[in-house]
N, C-alpha and C positions, 0 to 999 in steps of 0.2 A: 406502454410503460415509458415513463419519463427517463431521459438520459442527461448526464452531466459530462463535461469535458474536463479532463485533467492532463497534466504533463506527467508521464510515467517514464522514468529513466530517460528524460529528455525528448520523448516523443508524445505528441497529442494522442489521446485515447478516449473514446467514448465508453462510459460505464453506466450501469443502471443507477438511478437516484436511490439514495437510502442505503447504499453499500457501506459496510464498515471495513476497517483494515483486515479483520479476520475473514470477512467474505471475499475480499479481493485476493488474499493469499490462497484461499480455498479455490477460487476460480482459476488462479494461475498454477494450481497444483504445487504450491510451495509450502514447505514445512516451516511454521512460524518459529520453531526452535533453531532453525538454521539460517535465518535471515535477520537483518536489521532494517527497519523502515524509517526513513526520514520524511517528515511531512512539513512542507513550508519552512525548510531549513532547521527544523528541530527534530531530534531523535525521538520517535514515539516509544513510550514505555511498553515493553512486550506484554505486561499484564493488563494493559489498557486497550489492546487491539480491538477487542469486541465492543468497546464503548466509544471508539473514535470513528465518527461518521465522516466519510469522504465527501467533500463539498466541491461544487463547481469551481474550477480554476485552481484547485490544489496542485502543488508541485510535489510529486512523490518520487523518492529514490529508494529502490530496494537493492540491498547489497547481500550477496550470498557469502557465507563463511566457507573458507576453503582450508582443509587441513593440510598438513605437510610439515616439513622441517628441513 
């Protein structure tokens, strides 16, 4: 299986080629309703996660929402 390398929250990480943002969140066991994903300095629309393919060299930041007050 081919792999790509991305920067995920500032760290280099190897991922399977052809992975989408939805697939990445599933692999990381993250609920897409509770995170925001930035890809190459742009916030990815949540309703587009399944259609956004991660590419070699992408810079991804995943931010978790935290409740409180």
